[in-house]
Backbone as ProteinMPNN parsed JSONL, in Angstrom:
{"seq_chain_A": "MRFSHRVSPRDNLLAVRFAGIYRPTRSIEAARAAMQDPLFQPDMAQIFDLAGVDRFDADYRAVVELVGQKARLYRDLPAGLTYVLLAPGFESYGMARMYQQLAEGHFPFAVQVARDRTEAAACLHMAEARLGALLDAG", "coords_chain_A": {"N_chain_A": [[-137.671, -36.819, -180.66], [-137.911, -38.621, -183.585], [-138.426, -41.931, -184.766], [-138.026, -44.781, -186.869], [-138.443, -48.136, -188.021], [-137.33, -50.928, -189.964], [-137.695, -54.259, -190.825], [-136.035, -56.677, -192.574], [-136.379, -59.75, -193.592], [-135.432, -61.027, -195.888], [-132.952, -59.836, -196.355], [-131.818, -60.323, -193.982], [-131.739, -58.289, -192.015], [-132.056, -55.597, -189.731], [-133.14, -52.366, -189.779], [-132.892, -49.194, -188.409], [-133.998, -45.904, -188.203], [-133.275, -42.601, -187.216], [-134.539, -39.332, -186.447], [-134.53, -35.779, -186.034], [-134.125, -34.402, -182.765], [-131.818, -36.171, -181.048], [-132.368, -38.376, -178.431], [-131.291, -40.333, -175.75], [-133.123, -41.977, -174.261], [-135.236, -42.362, -176.013], [-133.907, -43.756, -177.936], [-133.546, -46.237, -176.737], [-136.238, -47.005, -176.627], [-136.705, -47.225, -179.373], [-134.986, -49.352, -180.103], [-136.096, -51.432, -178.568], [-138.712, -51.55, -179.647], [-138.14, -52.288, -182.291], [-136.95, -54.802, -181.893], [-139.096, -56.19, -180.985], [-140.64, -56.545, -183.144], [-142.526, -58.756, -185.143], [-141.147, -59.938, -187.267], [-138.504, -59.806, -186.63], [-135.346, -61.329, -186.008], [-132.949, -62.706, -183.769], [-130.349, -63.042, -184.865], [-130.074, -61.219, -186.869], [-128.392, -58.764, -188.813], [-127.75, -55.395, -187.805], [-128.52, -51.997, -188.391], [-128.191, -48.666, -187.486], [-129.321, -45.654, -188.341], [-128.167, -42.482, -188.275], [-128.37, -40.255, -189.829], [-130.516, -38.473, -190.111], [-130.577, -37.023, -187.791], [-130.762, -34.0, -186.091], [-129.543, -32.764, -183.901], [-127.859, -33.685, -180.837], [-129.139, -34.56, -177.742], [-127.548, -35.348, -175.464], [-125.034, -36.214, -173.171], [-121.769, -37.273, -172.025], [-122.284, -38.848, -169.724], [-124.971, -39.586, -170.151], [-124.654, -41.187, -172.409], [-123.112, -43.257, -171.359], [-125.018, -44.367, -169.599], [-126.917, -45.135, -171.52], [-125.489, -47.132, -172.919], [-125.262, -49.021, -170.86], [-127.984, -49.725, -170.472], [-128.594, -50.718, -173.012], [-126.789, -52.836, -173.115], [-127.939, -54.671, -171.386], [-130.276, -55.169, -172.827], [-129.251, -56.306, -175.14], [-127.922, -58.605, -174.346], [-128.468, -61.32, -174.974], [-128.02, -61.569, -177.656], [-126.244, -62.818, -180.558], [-122.64, -63.343, -180.623], [-121.306, -62.877, -183.058], [-122.736, -60.964, -184.406], [-123.499, -58.405, -186.778], [-123.317, -55.007, -186.348], [-124.05, -51.806, -187.002], [-123.441, -48.341, -186.895], [-124.582, -45.706, -188.682], [-123.206, -42.786, -189.336], [-123.052, -39.932, -190.63], [-122.579, -37.181, -190.187], [-120.523, -34.625, -188.566], [-120.979, -34.258, -185.767], [-122.641, -36.481, -185.244], [-120.923, -38.558, -185.906], [-118.916, -38.283, -183.976], [-120.408, -38.781, -181.626], [-121.222, -41.399, -182.168], [-118.763, -42.738, -182.224], [-117.974, -42.395, -179.545], [-119.977, -43.902, -178.289], [-119.384, -46.392, -179.435], [-116.833, -46.917, -178.322], [-117.453, -46.977, -175.582], [-119.198, -49.118, -175.529], [-117.619, -51.287, -176.042], [-116.685, -54.416, -174.936], [-118.934, -54.614, -173.379], [-121.095, -55.312, -174.89], [-122.186, -58.274, -176.621], [-121.068, -58.31, -179.104], [-119.237, -56.544, -181.682], [-119.323, -53.018, -182.228], [-119.665, -51.202, -185.148], [-118.721, -48.252, -186.893], [-119.841, -46.216, -189.455], [-119.19, -43.771, -191.931], [-120.637, -43.158, -194.203], [-123.127, -44.34, -196.586], [-121.917, -46.089, -198.364], [-119.721, -47.13, -196.964], [-121.145, -48.258, -194.82], [-122.679, -50.204, -196.153], [-120.626, -51.879, -197.003], [-119.718, -52.822, -194.517], [-121.926, -54.335, -193.853], [-121.925, -56.209, -195.808], [-123.415, -55.976, -198.189], [-125.1, -54.771, -201.155], [-124.769, -51.334, -201.927], [-126.91, -49.96, -203.12], [-129.084, -51.574, -202.444], [-129.077, -51.357, -199.643], [-129.574, -48.604, -199.448], [-132.175, -48.52, -200.522], [-133.586, -49.943, -198.555], [-133.171, -48.314, -196.276], [-134.311, -45.903, -197.123], [-136.926, -46.643, -197.454], [-137.785, -47.183, -194.923]], "CA_chain_A": [[-136.975, -37.594, -181.663], [-138.708, -39.597, -184.322], [-137.677, -43.092, -185.239], [-138.773, -45.795, -187.609], [-137.608, -49.307, -188.267], [-137.742, -51.862, -191.006], [-137.085, -55.574, -190.704], [-135.992, -57.346, -193.869], [-135.92, -61.14, -193.497], [-134.687, -61.35, -197.112], [-131.581, -59.356, -196.195], [-131.43, -60.617, -192.6], [-131.326, -56.964, -191.554], [-132.915, -54.661, -189.016], [-132.701, -50.988, -190.024], [-133.572, -48.208, -187.572], [-133.624, -44.533, -188.579], [-133.61, -41.564, -186.246], [-134.643, -37.979, -186.996], [-134.82, -34.75, -185.04], [-133.191, -34.266, -181.648], [-131.548, -37.505, -180.515], [-132.434, -38.539, -176.98], [-130.989, -41.729, -175.44], [-134.294, -42.747, -173.825], [-135.988, -42.729, -177.224], [-133.102, -44.762, -178.618], [-133.913, -47.512, -176.096], [-137.591, -47.319, -177.117], [-136.584, -47.642, -180.776], [-134.393, -50.693, -180.136], [-137.095, -52.386, -178.049], [-139.797, -51.684, -180.631], [-137.628, -53.046, -183.435], [-136.713, -56.186, -181.495], [-140.399, -56.819, -180.75], [-141.29, -56.75, -184.435], [-142.665, -60.197, -185.366], [-140.196, -60.418, -188.271], [-137.14, -59.708, -186.101], [-134.627, -62.526, -185.562], [-131.767, -62.26, -183.019], [-129.094, -63.067, -185.616], [-130.102, -60.215, -187.937], [-127.506, -57.602, -188.772], [-128.495, -54.199, -187.416], [-127.955, -50.696, -188.734], [-128.873, -47.523, -186.886], [-129.02, -44.531, -189.228], [-128.219, -41.199, -187.573], [-128.294, -39.182, -190.828], [-131.601, -37.516, -189.935], [-130.497, -36.376, -186.48], [-130.388, -32.581, -186.16], [-128.586, -32.538, -182.815], [-127.885, -34.705, -179.791], [-129.422, -34.134, -176.377], [-126.882, -36.394, -174.692], [-123.649, -35.965, -172.799], [-121.023, -38.499, -171.755], [-123.004, -39.649, -168.717], [-126.163, -40.156, -170.795], [-124.216, -42.263, -173.306], [-122.74, -44.366, -170.468], [-126.277, -44.987, -169.171], [-127.494, -45.777, -172.699], [-124.743, -48.373, -173.155], [-125.663, -49.96, -169.812], [-129.335, -50.213, -170.767], [-128.55, -51.54, -174.225], [-126.061, -54.069, -172.798], [-128.95, -55.6, -170.85], [-131.189, -55.502, -173.921], [-128.542, -57.074, -176.161], [-127.107, -59.669, -173.746], [-128.714, -62.631, -175.57], [-127.746, -61.555, -179.092], [-125.028, -63.585, -180.841], [-121.355, -62.637, -180.631], [-120.881, -62.514, -184.405], [-123.706, -60.04, -184.993], [-123.011, -57.177, -187.403], [-124.039, -53.878, -185.763], [-123.434, -50.634, -187.632], [-123.994, -46.999, -186.711], [-124.334, -44.854, -189.845], [-123.055, -41.468, -188.724], [-122.397, -39.115, -191.65], [-122.25, -35.824, -189.762], [-119.418, -34.463, -187.622], [-121.458, -34.52, -184.406], [-123.124, -37.861, -185.137], [-119.758, -39.44, -185.929], [-118.296, -38.194, -182.648], [-121.262, -39.491, -180.665], [-121.174, -42.829, -182.499], [-117.46, -43.261, -181.782], [-118.013, -42.48, -178.09], [-120.828, -45.062, -178.014], [-118.609, -47.574, -179.828], [-115.78, -47.143, -177.336], [-118.067, -47.345, -174.305], [-119.862, -50.422, -175.675], [-116.617, -52.349, -176.156], [-116.619, -55.268, -173.752], [-120.241, -54.682, -172.715], [-122.017, -55.968, -175.822], [-121.613, -59.54, -177.071], [-120.629, -58.112, -180.487], [-118.543, -55.274, -181.907], [-120.058, -51.921, -182.863], [-118.921, -50.575, -186.236], [-119.199, -46.914, -187.233], [-119.644, -45.894, -190.871], [-119.427, -42.356, -192.238], [-121.577, -43.005, -195.315], [-123.824, -45.575, -196.959], [-120.965, -46.991, -199.015], [-118.994, -47.809, -195.889], [-122.115, -49.078, -194.08], [-123.002, -51.366, -196.99], [-119.469, -52.774, -196.947], [-119.76, -53.473, -193.198], [-123.052, -55.271, -193.863], [-121.721, -57.136, -196.936], [-124.553, -55.889, -199.104], [-124.99, -53.723, -202.168], [-125.149, -50.006, -201.439], [-128.247, -49.627, -203.635], [-130.069, -52.314, -201.65], [-129.119, -50.714, -198.331], [-130.265, -47.332, -199.637], [-133.61, -48.782, -200.697], [-134.136, -50.324, -197.251], [-133.181, -47.151, -195.388], [-135.244, -44.899, -197.624], [-138.295, -47.167, -197.311], [-138.142, -47.301, -193.508]], "C_chain_A": [[-137.952, -38.569, -182.293], [-137.809, -40.772, -184.695], [-138.612, -44.004, -186.002], [-137.847, -46.987, -187.791], [-138.196, -50.143, -189.39], [-136.975, -53.153, -190.793], [-137.174, -56.245, -192.068], [-135.463, -58.772, -193.691], [-135.083, -61.549, -194.712], [-133.213, -60.982, -196.984], [-131.001, -59.685, -194.823], [-130.924, -59.343, -191.912], [-132.446, -56.241, -190.822], [-132.332, -53.274, -189.244], [-133.552, -50.041, -189.186], [-133.059, -46.836, -187.979], [-134.107, -43.573, -187.504], [-133.679, -40.216, -186.951], [-134.978, -37.011, -185.87], [-133.728, -34.673, -183.989], [-133.025, -35.634, -180.996], [-131.562, -37.476, -178.993], [-132.22, -40.014, -176.653], [-132.207, -42.554, -175.016], [-135.129, -43.192, -175.019], [-135.218, -43.774, -178.031], [-133.394, -46.15, -178.047], [-135.293, -47.942, -176.576], [-137.53, -47.844, -178.548], [-136.03, -49.058, -180.875], [-135.392, -51.738, -179.647], [-138.213, -52.623, -179.061], [-139.342, -52.536, -181.813], [-137.456, -54.519, -183.091], [-138.01, -56.929, -181.177], [-141.184, -57.024, -182.042], [-141.374, -58.255, -184.696], [-141.685, -60.775, -186.39], [-138.745, -60.432, -187.77], [-136.617, -61.079, -185.681], [-133.335, -62.067, -184.879], [-130.461, -62.23, -183.811], [-129.046, -62.047, -186.753], [-129.035, -59.152, -187.728], [-128.368, -56.384, -188.438], [-127.751, -52.953, -187.879], [-128.831, -49.62, -188.117], [-128.399, -46.283, -187.638], [-129.243, -43.215, -188.492], [-128.233, -40.01, -188.531], [-129.362, -38.111, -190.627], [-131.593, -36.782, -188.607], [-130.0, -34.944, -186.649], [-129.352, -32.219, -185.103], [-128.798, -33.604, -181.75], [-128.135, -34.058, -178.438], [-128.867, -35.221, -175.459], [-125.455, -35.957, -174.392], [-122.991, -37.309, -172.487], [-121.785, -39.408, -170.794], [-124.234, -40.32, -169.328], [-125.786, -41.31, -171.72], [-123.77, -43.477, -172.487], [-123.996, -45.105, -170.01], [-126.951, -45.724, -170.326], [-126.805, -47.113, -172.977], [-125.125, -49.423, -172.111], [-127.034, -50.561, -170.071], [-129.336, -51.114, -171.996], [-127.784, -52.841, -173.984], [-127.027, -55.107, -172.232], [-129.893, -56.069, -171.952], [-130.539, -56.472, -174.911], [-127.839, -58.322, -175.623], [-127.292, -61.044, -174.393], [-128.487, -62.668, -177.084], [-126.411, -62.247, -179.365], [-123.766, -62.723, -180.971], [-120.938, -62.173, -182.023], [-121.787, -61.523, -185.11], [-123.014, -58.83, -185.621], [-123.914, -56.034, -186.949], [-123.337, -52.611, -186.235], [-124.192, -49.365, -187.25], [-123.601, -46.189, -187.939], [-124.368, -43.416, -189.356], [-122.33, -40.523, -189.677], [-121.968, -37.716, -191.205], [-121.125, -35.791, -188.745], [-119.858, -34.836, -186.211], [-121.915, -35.968, -184.254], [-121.953, -38.846, -185.139], [-119.062, -39.446, -184.564], [-119.096, -38.943, -181.593], [-121.21, -40.998, -180.913], [-119.855, -43.452, -182.045], [-117.403, -43.371, -180.26], [-118.819, -43.716, -177.67], [-120.059, -46.357, -178.302], [-117.562, -47.915, -178.766], [-116.352, -47.582, -175.993], [-118.704, -48.73, -174.359], [-118.869, -51.578, -175.703], [-116.511, -53.12, -174.839], [-117.937, -55.407, -173.01], [-121.305, -55.339, -173.587], [-121.38, -57.289, -176.251], [-121.072, -59.48, -178.505], [-119.931, -56.769, -180.58], [-119.472, -54.275, -182.587], [-119.147, -51.317, -183.929], [-119.549, -49.212, -186.533], [-118.844, -46.636, -188.689], [-119.987, -44.431, -191.108], [-120.435, -42.142, -193.357], [-122.183, -44.361, -195.663], [-122.901, -46.579, -197.638], [-120.223, -47.814, -197.968], [-119.93, -48.722, -195.091], [-122.462, -50.342, -194.855], [-121.851, -52.371, -196.977], [-119.432, -53.522, -195.612], [-120.815, -54.574, -193.164], [-122.94, -56.328, -194.962], [-122.945, -57.168, -197.851], [-124.336, -54.753, -200.089], [-125.486, -52.396, -201.598], [-126.554, -49.626, -201.899], [-129.331, -50.33, -202.824], [-130.192, -51.694, -200.264], [-129.864, -49.393, -198.426], [-131.761, -47.513, -199.773], [-134.26, -49.143, -199.368], [-134.224, -49.13, -196.309], [-134.215, -46.124, -195.834], [-136.697, -45.344, -197.483], [-138.743, -47.167, -195.858], [-138.331, -45.982, -192.887]], "O_chain_A": [[-138.716, -39.247, -181.605], [-136.606, -40.621, -184.908], [-139.826, -43.994, -185.803], [-136.625, -46.859, -187.723], [-139.382, -50.067, -189.71], [-135.759, -53.144, -190.603], [-138.255, -56.364, -192.645], [-134.251, -58.986, -193.643], [-134.136, -62.325, -194.583], [-132.336, -61.715, -197.441], [-129.847, -59.369, -194.533], [-129.847, -59.318, -191.317], [-133.608, -56.266, -191.228], [-131.165, -53.031, -188.938], [-134.781, -50.081, -189.246], [-131.852, -46.619, -188.089], [-135.202, -43.718, -186.959], [-132.969, -39.981, -187.928], [-135.622, -37.375, -184.886], [-132.548, -34.858, -184.289], [-133.981, -36.19, -180.454], [-130.876, -36.677, -178.356], [-132.899, -40.869, -177.222], [-132.307, -43.724, -175.384], [-135.669, -44.298, -175.018], [-135.823, -44.587, -178.731], [-133.478, -47.125, -178.794], [-135.5, -49.111, -176.898], [-138.225, -48.8, -178.892], [-136.541, -49.874, -181.641], [-135.519, -52.807, -180.245], [-138.611, -53.763, -179.3], [-140.081, -53.404, -182.279], [-137.778, -55.389, -183.901], [-138.021, -58.158, -181.108], [-142.267, -57.608, -182.03], [-140.39, -58.965, -184.49], [-141.421, -61.977, -186.379], [-137.867, -61.004, -188.416], [-137.335, -61.881, -185.084], [-132.689, -61.135, -185.358], [-129.554, -61.472, -183.468], [-128.081, -62.016, -187.517], [-128.804, -58.699, -186.607], [-129.559, -56.347, -188.747], [-126.528, -52.862, -187.776], [-130.058, -49.664, -188.217], [-127.226, -45.914, -187.576], [-130.371, -42.877, -188.132], [-128.119, -38.868, -188.088], [-129.125, -36.947, -190.949], [-132.501, -36.002, -188.323], [-128.961, -34.7, -187.264], [-128.41, -31.471, -185.366], [-129.792, -34.33, -181.765], [-127.433, -33.129, -178.039], [-129.614, -35.918, -174.772], [-124.764, -35.404, -175.247], [-123.604, -38.361, -172.671], [-121.91, -40.608, -171.038], [-124.507, -41.489, -169.053], [-126.513, -42.299, -171.808], [-124.028, -44.613, -172.885], [-124.033, -46.335, -170.031], [-127.494, -46.813, -170.136], [-127.474, -48.113, -173.241], [-125.292, -50.594, -172.45], [-127.229, -51.766, -169.91], [-130.002, -52.149, -172.014], [-128.107, -53.858, -174.599], [-126.938, -56.289, -172.565], [-130.263, -57.242, -171.997], [-131.206, -57.353, -175.452], [-127.208, -59.037, -176.401], [-126.368, -61.858, -174.367], [-128.737, -63.691, -177.722], [-125.537, -62.263, -178.497], [-123.816, -61.559, -181.367], [-120.266, -61.149, -182.14], [-121.614, -61.272, -186.303], [-122.057, -58.296, -185.061], [-125.129, -56.083, -187.141], [-122.174, -52.374, -185.907], [-125.422, -49.325, -187.28], [-122.413, -46.006, -188.207], [-125.425, -42.892, -189.006], [-121.121, -40.329, -189.55], [-121.067, -37.133, -191.809], [-120.807, -36.809, -188.13], [-119.2, -35.63, -185.538], [-121.613, -36.612, -183.249], [-121.997, -39.86, -184.442], [-118.669, -40.501, -184.066], [-118.529, -39.655, -180.764], [-121.161, -41.782, -179.965], [-119.84, -44.572, -181.536], [-116.844, -44.333, -179.733], [-118.393, -44.478, -176.802], [-120.086, -47.295, -177.506], [-117.43, -49.071, -178.365], [-115.794, -48.463, -175.339], [-118.744, -49.437, -173.352], [-119.234, -52.72, -175.422], [-116.279, -52.542, -173.777], [-118.051, -56.231, -172.103], [-122.299, -55.859, -173.079], [-120.155, -57.409, -176.244], [-120.663, -60.503, -179.053], [-120.021, -55.95, -179.665], [-120.303, -54.647, -183.416], [-118.001, -50.964, -183.65], [-120.765, -49.046, -186.435], [-117.696, -46.799, -189.104], [-120.956, -43.914, -190.553], [-121.028, -41.068, -193.457], [-121.8, -45.391, -195.107], [-123.087, -47.788, -197.498], [-120.114, -49.035, -198.078], [-119.548, -49.834, -194.728], [-122.531, -51.428, -194.279], [-122.082, -53.58, -196.942], [-119.148, -54.72, -195.579], [-120.626, -55.611, -192.529], [-123.766, -57.238, -195.037], [-123.438, -58.231, -198.231], [-123.491, -53.883, -199.878], [-126.487, -52.345, -200.884], [-127.309, -49.027, -201.133], [-130.379, -49.745, -202.547], [-131.303, -51.524, -199.762], [-130.7, -49.092, -197.574], [-132.536, -46.745, -199.203], [-135.37, -48.695, -199.082], [-135.229, -48.949, -195.622], [-134.915, -45.543, -195.004], [-137.598, -44.508, -197.401], [-139.942, -47.154, -195.579], [-138.634, -45.897, -191.697]]}, "name": "protein", "num_of_chains": 1, "seq": "MRFSHRVSPRDNLLAVRFAGIYRPTRSIEAARAAMQDPLFQPDMAQIFDLAGVDRFDADYRAVVELVGQKARLYRDLPAGLTYVLLAPGFESYGMARMYQQLAEGHFPFAVQVARDRTEAAACLHMAEARLGALLDAG"}
């Protein structure tokens, strides 16, 4: 799985994109790398773009473990944080919803799932064109 991230202080946003075969261990690596970026701030909204994922190498147990690892990683982030999973495909939407449900009560913030960039931009309270530019640049 490939991943890239972009931190935009101007938009107070961290954008992470995944491509290829999604593997939970690489997802943890992506989150850690993004949070170690010198421009990252804990109160930044976060979007994880699954549009480039071809398939998921993860089952229910792997997602439970992923949520546990991310709960530890995210424990110091603020409760009001905006966190969006952009999941346009059938499989990615199903995986994102499972993650959302498992994360409930374990993260200090709510996980939102968006089916397209329009919905994701609305969750982030930003213009769709600006979100598209950030995702396409990262």
